C-alpha positions as CSV (number, residue, x, y, z in Angstrom):
1,M,0.0,0.0,0.0
2,I,1.1,3.6,-0.5
3,A,2.2,5.2,2.7
4,L,-0.6,7.0,4.6
5,T,-0.7,8.8,7.9
6,A,-3.2,7.9,10.6
7,A,-5.0,11.1,9.9
8,E,-5.4,10.2,6.2
9,V,-6.7,6.7,7.1
10,A,-9.3,8.4,9.4
11,A,-10.3,10.8,6.8
12,A,-10.8,8.1,4.2
13,T,-12.8,5.9,6.5
14,G,-14.8,8.5,8.4
15,G,-13.2,7.3,11.6
16,R,-11.6,8.8,14.7
17,L,-8.2,8.4,16.2
18,H,-7.8,6.4,19.4
19,P,-6.4,7.3,21.8
20,A,-7.1,11.0,21.4
21,T,-3.4,11.6,22.0
22,L,-2.4,9.4,19.0
23,N,-0.1,11.3,16.7
24,P,-2.0,12.0,13.5
25,A,1.2,12.0,11.5
26,L,1.9,8.3,12.5
27,V,2.7,6.6,9.1
28,V,1.3,3.3,7.9
29,H,3.7,2.0,5.3
30,G,3.3,-1.8,5.5
31,P,0.7,-4.2,4.0
32,V,-3.0,-4.1,5.0
33,V,-3.8,-7.4,6.7
34,V,-6.9,-9.1,8.3
35,D,-4.8,-11.8,9.9
36,S,-2.5,-10.9,12.8
37,R,-0.2,-13.7,11.7
38,Q,0.5,-11.8,8.5
39,V,1.5,-8.5,10.1
40,A,4.7,-6.9,8.9
41,T,6.4,-3.8,10.2
42,G,4.2,-0.7,9.6
43,S,1.1,-2.7,8.7
44,L,-2.5,-1.6,9.0
45,F,-4.4,-4.4,10.9
46,V,-8.1,-4.6,10.0
47,A,-10.0,-6.0,12.9
48,L,-12.9,-7.8,11.2
49,H,-15.5,-9.7,13.1
50,G,-15.6,-13.1,11.3
51,E,-17.7,-16.2,11.6
52,H,-15.2,-17.9,13.8
53,S,-13.0,-15.1,15.1
54,D,-13.2,-11.5,16.2
55,G,-10.2,-9.5,14.9
56,H,-10.4,-7.2,17.9
57,D,-9.3,-10.1,20.1
58,H,-6.0,-10.1,18.1
59,A,-5.4,-6.3,17.8
60,V,-2.9,-6.2,20.7
61,A,-0.9,-9.1,19.2
62,A,-0.9,-7.4,15.8
63,I,0.6,-4.2,17.3
64,A,3.1,-6.2,19.2
65,A,4.1,-7.9,16.0
66,G,4.8,-4.6,14.3
67,A,1.6,-3.2,13.0
68,A,1.5,0.6,13.1
69,L,-2.3,1.0,13.4
70,A,-5.5,-0.9,13.7
71,L,-8.8,-0.3,11.9
72,A,-11.4,-1.2,14.5
73,A,-15.1,-0.9,15.4
74,R,-14.3,-0.3,19.1
75,E,-11.5,0.9,21.3
76,V,-9.1,-1.8,22.3
77,S,-6.5,-1.7,25.1
78,G,-3.8,-4.1,26.2
79,P,-1.3,-4.4,29.0
80,D,0.8,-1.6,27.5
81,G,-2.2,0.8,27.1
82,P,-4.6,1.6,24.2
83,V,-4.1,0.0,20.8
84,P,-3.4,2.8,18.3
85,S,-6.5,2.7,16.1
86,V,-8.8,4.4,13.7
87,V,-12.3,3.6,15.2
88,V,-15.1,3.3,12.6
89,A,-18.8,2.3,12.7
90,D,-18.4,-0.6,10.2
91,V,-14.9,-2.1,9.7
92,E,-15.8,-3.9,6.5
93,R,-17.3,-0.8,4.9
94,A,-14.3,1.3,6.1
95,L,-11.9,-1.2,4.4
96,G,-13.8,-0.6,1.1
97,D,-13.7,3.2,1.6
98,L,-10.0,3.1,2.3
99,A,-9.4,1.1,-0.9
100,A,-11.5,3.5,-2.9
101,A,-9.6,6.5,-1.6
102,V,-6.2,4.9,-2.3
103,L,-7.2,3.9,-5.8
104,L,-8.5,7.4,-6.5
105,R,-5.1,8.9,-5.4
106,L,-3.2,6.5,-7.6
107,R,-5.4,7.4,-10.6
108,T,-4.9,11.1,-10.2
109,D,-1.8,12.4,-11.9
110,D,-1.6,15.6,-9.9
111,E,-1.5,13.8,-6.5
112,P,2.0,13.5,-5.0
113,G,3.3,10.1,-6.1
114,G,0.2,9.5,-8.3
115,S,0.5,7.4,-11.4
116,R,-1.7,6.2,-14.2
117,L,-2.8,2.6,-13.9
118,N,-5.2,0.3,-15.7
119,V,-7.9,-1.4,-13.5
120,V,-9.3,-4.6,-15.0
121,G,-12.4,-6.2,-13.5
122,V,-13.3,-9.8,-14.3
123,T,-16.6,-11.5,-13.5
124,G,-18.6,-14.4,-14.6
125,S,-20.3,-17.6,-13.3
126,V,-17.3,-19.6,-14.3
127,G,-13.7,-19.0,-15.1
128,K,-12.9,-15.9,-13.1
129,T,-10.0,-17.2,-11.1
130,T,-8.4,-19.0,-14.1
131,T,-8.8,-15.9,-16.2
132,K,-7.2,-13.5,-13.7
133,D,-4.3,-16.0,-13.3
134,L,-3.8,-16.1,-17.1
135,L,-4.1,-12.3,-17.3
136,A,-1.5,-11.8,-14.5
137,Q,0.9,-13.9,-16.5
138,V,0.2,-12.2,-19.7
139,L,0.4,-8.6,-18.4
140,T,3.3,-8.9,-15.9
141,P,6.0,-8.8,-18.6
142,S,4.5,-5.5,-19.8
143,G,4.6,-3.8,-16.4
144,P,4.2,-4.2,-12.6
145,T,1.0,-6.1,-12.1
146,I,-1.2,-6.8,-9.0
147,A,-3.6,-9.7,-9.1
148,P,-5.7,-11.3,-6.3
149,V,-4.4,-14.1,-4.2
150,A,-6.5,-17.3,-4.7
151,S,-10.1,-16.1,-5.1
152,F,-10.1,-12.8,-3.3
153,N,-13.2,-11.6,-5.1
154,N,-15.6,-10.3,-2.5
155,E,-16.2,-7.2,-0.3
156,I,-13.1,-8.1,1.7
157,G,-10.8,-9.7,-0.8
158,L,-11.2,-7.0,-3.4
159,P,-10.3,-4.1,-1.2
160,L,-7.3,-6.0,0.1
161,T,-6.1,-6.5,-3.5
162,V,-6.6,-2.8,-4.3
163,L,-4.6,-1.8,-1.3
164,R,-1.6,-3.9,-2.5
165,A,-1.2,-1.4,-5.4
166,D,1.3,1.4,-5.2
167,E,2.8,4.1,-7.3
168,D,4.6,1.6,-9.6
169,T,1.6,-0.5,-10.4
170,E,0.6,-0.4,-14.1
171,F,-2.1,-3.2,-14.1
172,L,-4.5,-3.9,-11.3
173,I,-6.4,-7.1,-11.9
174,L,-9.6,-7.5,-9.8
175,E,-11.7,-10.6,-9.7
176,M,-15.3,-9.6,-8.9
177,G,-17.7,-12.2,-7.5
178,A,-21.3,-11.9,-6.6
179,S,-23.8,-14.1,-4.8
180,G,-26.7,-11.6,-5.2
181,I,-28.0,-8.4,-6.8
182,G,-26.0,-5.3,-5.9
183,H,-22.8,-7.1,-5.0
184,L,-20.9,-6.0,-8.1
185,T,-22.2,-2.5,-7.8
186,Y,-20.6,-2.3,-4.4
187,L,-17.3,-3.6,-5.7
188,T,-17.3,-1.3,-8.8
189,D,-18.0,1.6,-6.5
190,I,-14.7,0.8,-4.7
191,A,-12.8,0.2,-8.0
192,P,-14.5,1.3,-11.2
193,P,-12.7,-0.8,-14.0
194,D,-11.1,0.7,-17.0
195,V,-11.7,-2.7,-18.7
196,A,-14.5,-5.0,-17.5
197,A,-14.9,-8.6,-18.7
198,V,-17.9,-10.8,-18.4
199,L,-17.0,-14.4,-19.0
200,A,-20.3,-16.2,-18.7
201,V,-23.8,-16.2,-17.2
202,G,-24.3,-19.7,-15.7
203,H,-26.0,-21.6,-13.0
204,A,-23.8,-20.5,-10.1
205,H,-25.3,-19.2,-6.8
206,L,-28.8,-19.4,-8.3
207,G,-30.3,-19.3,-4.8
208,G,-29.1,-15.8,-4.3
209,F,-30.3,-14.4,-7.6
210,G,-33.8,-16.0,-8.0
211,G,-32.9,-17.6,-11.4
212,I,-30.7,-17.3,-14.4
213,E,-32.0,-13.9,-15.5
214,G,-31.2,-12.6,-12.1
215,V,-27.6,-13.8,-12.6
216,A,-27.4,-11.9,-15.9
217,R,-28.7,-8.7,-14.3
218,A,-26.1,-9.0,-11.5
219,K,-23.2,-9.7,-13.8
220,A,-24.2,-6.7,-15.9
221,E,-23.5,-4.4,-12.9
222,I,-19.8,-4.6,-13.8
223,I,-20.6,-2.9,-17.1
224,A,-22.6,-0.2,-15.5
225,G,-19.8,0.3,-13.0
226,L,-17.1,1.0,-15.7
227,A,-14.9,4.1,-15.2
228,P,-15.5,6.9,-17.7
229,G,-14.2,5.8,-21.1
230,G,-14.1,2.2,-19.9
231,V,-14.2,-0.8,-22.2
232,A,-16.6,-3.8,-21.9
233,V,-15.1,-7.2,-22.9
234,L,-18.0,-9.6,-23.6
235,N,-18.3,-13.3,-24.4
236,A,-19.9,-13.5,-27.9
237,D,-20.7,-17.2,-27.4
238,D,-23.0,-16.5,-24.4
239,P,-26.2,-14.8,-25.6
240,R,-26.9,-13.3,-22.1
241,V,-23.4,-11.8,-22.0
242,A,-23.5,-10.6,-25.6
243,A,-26.7,-8.7,-24.8
244,M,-24.9,-6.6,-22.3
245,A,-23.3,-4.7,-25.2
246,G,-26.4,-2.5,-25.4
247,A,-25.8,-1.3,-21.8
248,A,-22.1,-0.5,-22.3
249,P,-21.3,3.1,-21.8
250,G,-18.4,3.0,-24.3
251,D,-16.4,0.6,-26.5
252,V,-17.2,-3.1,-26.6
253,V,-14.8,-5.9,-27.5
254,T,-16.2,-9.4,-28.0
255,F,-14.4,-12.7,-27.8
256,G,-15.4,-16.3,-28.6
257,S,-15.4,-19.0,-31.2
258,T,-18.2,-17.4,-33.3
259,A,-17.1,-15.8,-36.6
260,G,-18.3,-12.4,-35.6
261,A,-16.2,-12.1,-32.4
262,D,-13.5,-9.4,-32.4
263,V,-11.1,-11.8,-30.8
264,R,-11.7,-15.4,-31.6
265,A,-10.3,-19.0,-31.7
266,E,-10.2,-20.9,-34.9
267,G,-9.2,-24.5,-35.5
268,I,-9.6,-25.6,-31.8
269,R,-7.9,-29.0,-31.1
270,V,-7.6,-30.9,-27.9
271,D,-4.8,-33.4,-27.3
272,R,-4.8,-36.6,-25.4
273,A,-3.8,-34.8,-22.2
274,G,-6.8,-32.6,-22.5
275,R,-4.9,-29.5,-23.5
276,A,-6.3,-27.2,-26.2
277,S,-4.6,-25.5,-29.0
278,F,-6.0,-23.0,-31.5
279,T,-5.3,-20.1,-33.7
280,L,-5.8,-16.7,-32.0
281,V,-7.3,-14.2,-34.5
282,A,-7.9,-10.5,-34.1
283,G,-8.5,-8.4,-37.1
284,T,-6.0,-9.3,-39.8
285,E,-3.5,-10.8,-37.3
286,S,-3.3,-14.4,-36.1
287,A,-0.9,-16.5,-34.0
288,A,-0.9,-20.1,-32.7
289,V,-1.7,-20.8,-29.0
290,E,-1.0,-24.1,-27.2
291,L,-2.5,-24.0,-23.7
292,R,-0.9,-25.9,-20.8
293,L,-4.2,-25.9,-18.9
294,V,-6.3,-29.0,-19.0
295,G,-9.8,-28.7,-20.4
296,E,-11.2,-27.3,-23.7
297,H,-13.3,-24.8,-21.6
298,H,-10.1,-22.9,-20.9
299,V,-10.1,-21.7,-24.5
300,S,-12.8,-19.2,-23.5
301,N,-10.8,-18.0,-20.6
302,A,-7.7,-17.6,-22.8
303,L,-9.7,-15.6,-25.3
304,A,-11.0,-13.2,-22.6
305,T,-7.4,-12.8,-21.5
306,A,-6.3,-12.1,-25.0
307,A,-9.1,-9.5,-25.6
308,I,-8.2,-7.6,-22.4
309,A,-4.4,-7.7,-23.1
310,L,-4.8,-6.6,-26.7
311,R,-6.9,-3.6,-25.5
312,L,-4.2,-2.7,-23.0
313,G,-1.6,-2.6,-25.8
314,V,0.1,-6.0,-25.8
315,E,0.9,-7.2,-29.3
316,L,-1.1,-10.3,-30.5
317,A,2.0,-12.4,-31.2
318,E,3.2,-11.7,-27.7
319,V,-0.2,-12.5,-26.2
320,A,-0.2,-15.8,-27.9
321,K,3.4,-16.6,-26.8
322,R,2.6,-15.7,-23.1
323,L,-0.7,-17.7,-23.1
324,S,1.2,-20.7,-24.4
325,V,3.5,-20.7,-21.3
326,A,1.0,-19.8,-18.7
327,D,0.1,-22.2,-15.9
328,A,-2.7,-22.8,-13.5
329,L,-1.7,-20.8,-10.5
330,S,-4.5,-21.2,-7.9
331,P,-4.8,-24.4,-5.9
332,H,-7.5,-27.0,-6.6
333,R,-8.2,-25.6,-10.1
334,M,-7.8,-28.3,-12.6
335,H,-4.6,-29.2,-11.0
336,V,-3.2,-32.3,-12.6
337,V,-0.8,-34.7,-10.8
338,D,0.6,-37.8,-12.3
339,R,1.4,-40.0,-9.3
340,T,4.3,-42.4,-9.3
341,D,1.9,-45.3,-9.0
342,G,0.4,-44.5,-12.4
343,V,-2.7,-42.8,-11.2
344,T,-3.5,-39.3,-12.7
345,V,-5.5,-37.0,-10.4
346,I,-7.3,-33.9,-11.7
347,D,-8.0,-31.8,-8.6
348,D,-10.7,-29.3,-9.4
349,S,-12.3,-29.2,-5.9
350,Y,-12.2,-25.4,-5.2
351,N,-15.6,-24.7,-6.6
352,A,-18.4,-26.2,-8.7
353,N,-21.6,-25.3,-10.4
354,P,-23.5,-27.2,-13.1
355,D,-21.5,-25.5,-15.9
356,S,-18.1,-26.1,-14.5
357,M,-19.0,-29.6,-13.4
358,R,-19.9,-30.5,-17.0
359,A,-16.7,-29.0,-18.3
360,A,-14.6,-30.9,-15.8
361,L,-16.3,-34.2,-16.6
362,K,-15.7,-33.7,-20.3
363,A,-12.0,-33.1,-19.6
364,L,-11.9,-36.3,-17.5
365,A,-13.4,-38.2,-20.4
366,T,-10.9,-36.7,-22.8
367,V,-7.8,-37.5,-20.6
368,A,-8.9,-41.0,-19.9
369,G,-9.8,-41.8,-23.5
370,R,-10.7,-45.4,-24.2
371,D,-7.7,-47.1,-22.6
372,R,-7.7,-45.7,-19.1
373,R,-10.4,-46.0,-16.4
374,S,-12.2,-42.7,-15.6
375,V,-13.1,-42.1,-12.0
376,A,-15.3,-39.1,-11.1
377,V,-15.4,-38.2,-7.4
378,L,-18.2,-35.6,-7.0
379,G,-19.5,-33.6,-4.1
380,E,-22.3,-31.1,-3.6
381,M,-22.7,-28.0,-5.7
382,L,-23.9,-25.4,-3.2
383,E,-26.2,-22.4,-3.5
384,L,-28.4,-23.7,-6.3
385,G,-31.6,-22.9,-4.5
386,P,-34.8,-24.8,-5.5
387,D,-33.0,-26.2,-8.6
388,A,-30.4,-28.1,-6.6
389,R,-31.9,-31.6,-6.9
390,A,-32.6,-31.3,-10.6
391,E,-29.1,-29.9,-11.3
392,H,-27.4,-32.7,-9.4
393,E,-29.5,-35.3,-11.2
394,S,-28.5,-33.8,-14.5
395,I,-24.8,-34.3,-13.6
396,G,-25.6,-38.0,-12.9
397,L,-27.1,-38.3,-16.4
398,M,-24.0,-36.8,-17.9
399,V,-21.7,-39.1,-16.1
400,V,-23.4,-42.1,-17.8
401,R,-23.6,-40.4,-21.2
402,L,-19.8,-39.7,-21.0
403,N,-19.2,-43.4,-20.1
404,I,-17.4,-42.5,-16.9
405,S,-16.2,-45.8,-15.5
406,L,-16.7,-45.2,-11.8
407,T,-18.5,-42.3,-10.0
408,V,-18.0,-41.8,-6.3
409,V,-20.7,-39.5,-4.9
410,V,-19.6,-37.8,-1.6
411,G,-22.1,-36.5,1.0
412,A,-25.9,-36.4,1.3
413,G,-26.1,-33.1,-0.5
414,A,-24.8,-34.7,-3.7
415,H,-26.9,-37.9,-3.5
416,A,-29.0,-36.8,-6.4
417,I,-26.0,-37.3,-8.7
418,A,-26.2,-41.1,-7.9
419,D,-30.0,-41.0,-8.5
420,G,-29.5,-39.4,-11.9
421,A,-26.8,-41.9,-12.9
422,N,-28.9,-44.9,-11.8
423,R,-32.0,-43.6,-13.6
424,E,-30.0,-43.1,-16.8
425,G,-28.9,-46.7,-16.8
426,S,-25.8,-47.1,-14.7
427,W,-25.1,-50.5,-13.4
428,G,-24.8,-50.8,-9.7
429,D,-21.1,-51.2,-9.5
430,E,-20.5,-48.0,-11.6
431,V,-21.7,-45.7,-8.8
432,A,-20.6,-45.6,-5.2
433,V,-21.9,-43.3,-2.4
434,A,-19.7,-42.2,0.5
435,D,-21.1,-40.5,3.5
436,D,-18.2,-38.1,3.9
437,V,-14.7,-37.2,2.6
438,A,-12.9,-39.6,4.9
439,A,-15.0,-42.5,3.8
440,A,-14.4,-41.6,0.1
441,G,-10.7,-41.4,0.7
442,D,-10.5,-44.8,2.3
443,Y,-12.5,-46.3,-0.5
444,L,-10.4,-44.8,-3.2
445,E,-7.1,-45.9,-1.5
446,A,-8.2,-49.5,-2.0
447,E,-10.0,-49.0,-5.3
448,L,-7.7,-47.0,-7.4
449,R,-5.5,-48.9,-9.9
450,P,-2.5,-48.0,-12.1
451,G,-3.6,-46.1,-15.1
452,D,-6.8,-44.6,-13.5
453,V,-7.7,-41.0,-14.1
454,V,-9.4,-39.4,-11.2
455,L,-11.4,-36.1,-11.1
456,V,-12.2,-34.5,-7.7
457,K,-14.9,-31.9,-8.1
458,S,-17.3,-30.0,-5.7
459,S,-18.1,-26.7,-4.2
460,L,-15.5,-25.5,-1.7
461,G,-17.9,-25.9,1.2
462,A,-18.4,-29.5,0.5
463,G,-14.8,-30.1,1.6
464,L,-13.5,-32.3,-1.3
465,W,-10.4,-30.1,-1.4
466,R,-9.2,-32.2,1.6
467,L,-9.6,-35.3,-0.6
468,G,-7.8,-33.6,-3.4
469,D,-4.9,-32.9,-1.0
470,R,-4.9,-36.5,0.2
471,L,-4.9,-38.0,-3.3
472,T,-2.1,-35.7,-4.5
473,A,0.1,-35.8,-1.5
474,A,3.7,-36.9,-2.0
475,D,3.0,-39.9,0.2
476,A,-0.2,-40.9,-1.6
477,P,-0.7,-44.7,-1.3
478,T,0.5,-46.9,-4.0
479,A,-2.4,-48.0,-6.2
480,T,-3.4,-51.6,-6.0
481,S,-5.0,-53.9,-8.5
482,V,-7.3,-55.2,-5.8
483,P,-10.6,-53.4,-5.8
484,G,-11.9,-51.8,-2.6
485,E,-15.0,-52.9,-0.8
486,P,-18.1,-51.2,-2.3
487,L,-19.5,-48.4,-0.2
488,R,-23.2,-48.6,-0.8
């Protein structure tokens, strides 16, 4: 973060200094953190009240560890006296206000230390994290770039990402997530994007939107929140996203595989490892791209990245070159591990909705081909509202239609996947149901055989990421040719 005085933090957040004798010229020059274990010298410690912990309980420790100041909702004292703080009515809102103030200063040339930077916002029901990871790798060679850690895409993660920017930052990439109407408006009020990309409108978090059209309205908020002169980057292959062009306040750039897209993929091919290659085309220019990511669905993410990078001045040939060496950076996102025992694990357990589940299953079928056994380990897709049972059943139908060899359904919330598979015509030994992650892990340890390709996929809250870690650990058990006992 840029250096700020305690008085400047108070002014930005509408807070007051505590104690009253606190020097207003006290300088915060370290990172902004919400975890006292991440404090560095000069940090601002943000005392959030979380589901499992109250940050105020750790404010004394944060100051002792080197934090210069706390942002808090109440006065806190320790053995050595009051904790130097800016006290506000709402810590979460104050964090957003601080980020907005810092970003405004960085965008204003006549401010001391101010600089011009490009703010990129990325949203969509699927692909946000992968796209921001690709974009970070494509833009970094062109200038100092800040991108979110993991999936910092909400009212806490986005401000924290903004506050990592400083006078040298040229590209600030922001992943913007929403689980309801108005969420993206709040985020774009903090950080209006110069370039805003909408990747897809899908069946994620349906319970918070009231249906797919509600999802479309919510995602369109990022277009309404563009900075003056901002550019909308829209998926031409998704009709609901393409329709947002009419609401764009300025230029629109489209991407996709359709002939009319401004940035498009031609000649898409997928190799036996599930990695796609294609010709990247924009205007009269073209260049070959060979992705290292597993899954044909990543072509769309790569095209969105290309469209953004081209708009920000990166040459097409360079975009293609950088995309071809980019890796998956975030954990549990189509992370492929070839174990020494001959089992291949595709860990995509960070998140799931019907669209991403189908894409991952197609990738599993491609990688396994006809000569390897495909094993799908599937958990619950959360926040689907009243459509949850039907959506889980549809995944069971797809498992059978893709001829997945073995499906392990984990947890009661995912049981409808097994129902759908059985209804579609799966034989009894092709579907197993495990009560929990531990039971699924024990079953797989005995069941997996050399040559198997295993997909682990669920929403984060379903906990299958723990199974992903177990299956990809360095000491993962050696596969056996002796099948495990059936679960039920």
